[in-house]
C-alpha positions in Angstrom: 2.2 -45.3 -30.9 5.8 -44.1 -31.3 7.5 -47.4 -30.4 9.4 -49.1 -33.1 9.0 -46.2 -35.5 11.7 -47.4 -37.9 9.7 -50.5 -38.7 6.5 -48.5 -39.1 8.3 -46.2 -41.6 9.5 -49.2 -43.6 6.0 -50.7 -43.6 4.6 -47.3 -44.7 7.1 -47.2 -47.6 6.1 -50.7 -48.7 2.4 -49.8 -48.5 3.0 -46.7 -50.5 4.8 -48.7 -53.2 2.0 -51.3 -53.4 -0.7 -48.7 -53.6 1.3 -46.7 -56.2 2.0 -49.8 -58.3 -1.6 -51.0 -58.2 -2.8 -47.4 -59.0 -0.5 -47.1 -61.9 -1.6 -50.5 -63.4 -5.3 -49.5 -63.0 -4.7 -46.1 -64.4 -2.9 -47.6 -67.4 -5.7 -50.0 -68.0 -8.2 -47.1 -67.9 -6.0 -45.1 -70.4 -5.8 -48.1 -72.7 -9.6 -48.5 -72.7 -10.0 -44.8 -73.3 -8.0 -45.3 -76.5 -4.8 -43.8 -75.2 -2.9 -47.0 -75.9 0.6 -45.7 -75.8 0.2 -43.6 -72.7 -1.7 -46.5 -71.0 1.1 -49.0 -71.8 3.8 -46.6 -70.6 1.8 -46.1 -67.4 1.5 -49.8 -66.8 5.2 -50.4 -67.4 6.8 -47.4 -65.8 4.2 -46.6 -63.1 5.3 -49.4 -60.7 9.0 -48.6 -61.4 8.4 -45.0 -60.4 6.5 -46.1 -57.3 9.3 -48.4 -56.4 12.0 -45.7 -56.7 9.9 -43.2 -54.8 9.5 -45.5 -51.8 13.3 -45.9 -51.5 13.9 -42.7 -49.6 11.2 -43.4 -46.9 12.4 -47.0 -46.6 16.0 -45.9 -46.2 15.1 -43.4 -43.6 13.2 -46.1 -41.7 16.2 -48.4 -41.9 18.4 -45.5 -40.6 16.1 -44.9 -37.6 16.0 -48.6 -36.8 19.8 -48.9 -36.9 20.4 -45.8 -34.8 17.8 -47.1 -32.2 19.6 -50.5 -32.1 23.0 -48.8 -31.7 21.7 -46.6 -28.9 20.2 -49.5 -27.0 23.5 -51.4 -27.4 25.9 -48.6 -26.4 23.9 -46.4 -24.1 21.4 -48.7 -22.3 20.3 -46.2 -19.6 20.3 -43.3 -22.1 21.8 -40.9 -19.5 24.0 -38.1 -20.6 27.7 -38.6 -20.1 29.2 -36.8 -17.1 32.8 -36.6 -16.0 34.0 -36.6 -12.5 35.8 -33.6 -11.1 38.4 -32.9 -9.7 40.9 -34.9 -11.8 42.2 -38.2 -10.5 45.8 -37.6 -11.2 48.1 -35.3 -13.2 50.4 -36.7 -15.9 52.5 -35.4 -18.8 51.3 -36.7 -22.2 49.1 -35.6 -25.1 45.7 -34.0 -24.6 42.9 -36.1 -26.2 41.0 -33.1 -27.4 43.5 -30.6 -28.7 46.5 -32.9 -29.2 48.8 -30.6 -27.1 51.8 -32.6 -26.0 54.1 -32.2 -22.9 51.3 -30.4 -21.1 50.1 -31.1 -17.6 47.1 -33.4 -18.2 44.4 -34.5 -15.8 42.6 -37.8 -16.0 38.8 -37.7 -15.9 36.6 -40.8 -15.5 33.4 -41.1 -17.5 30.6 -42.6 -15.4 28.1 -43.2 -18.2 30.3 -45.1 -20.7 29.8 -46.5 -24.1 30.2 -50.2 -23.5 31.3 -51.5 -20.1 33.6 -50.1 -17.5 34.8 -46.6 -16.8 36.4 -44.7 -19.7 39.3 -42.3 -18.9 40.3 -39.2 -20.8 43.6 -37.3 -20.6 42.8 -33.5 -20.9 44.8 -30.3 -20.5 43.4 -27.6 -18.2 42.3 -25.5 -21.2 40.2 -28.3 -22.8 38.8 -29.3 -19.4 37.6 -25.8 -18.8 36.1 -25.4 -22.3 34.1 -28.6 -21.8 33.0 -27.6 -18.3 34.8 -30.4 -16.6 36.6 -28.3 -14.0 
């Protein structure tokens, strides 16, 4: 029911457009036959255009959901939260990747659930490691 929801939203947007366009044409024909020629003609011409514009937002949201789902499957296949190992592997002097502090004692943390393949390493000062609950 909730699988592939992005595609379903895009299909819903297309369906809403088709129903709105057909409804506008039928409504315009009814107005023309009821002797409201100008209003009927405007409804026939601009009704489908308004239906088309109004379906854009829902279609764009469906596209966004599809793209995010595709990215998530590509980068985080197991969908587990990222955890860092503690204690640090080694201590170095360089620049902290969070705060940018240089010449501080930094610790290297390995990320077990990485984006892509292999283990990612981060160089963090003690303050940033404590703030992010890594030590």
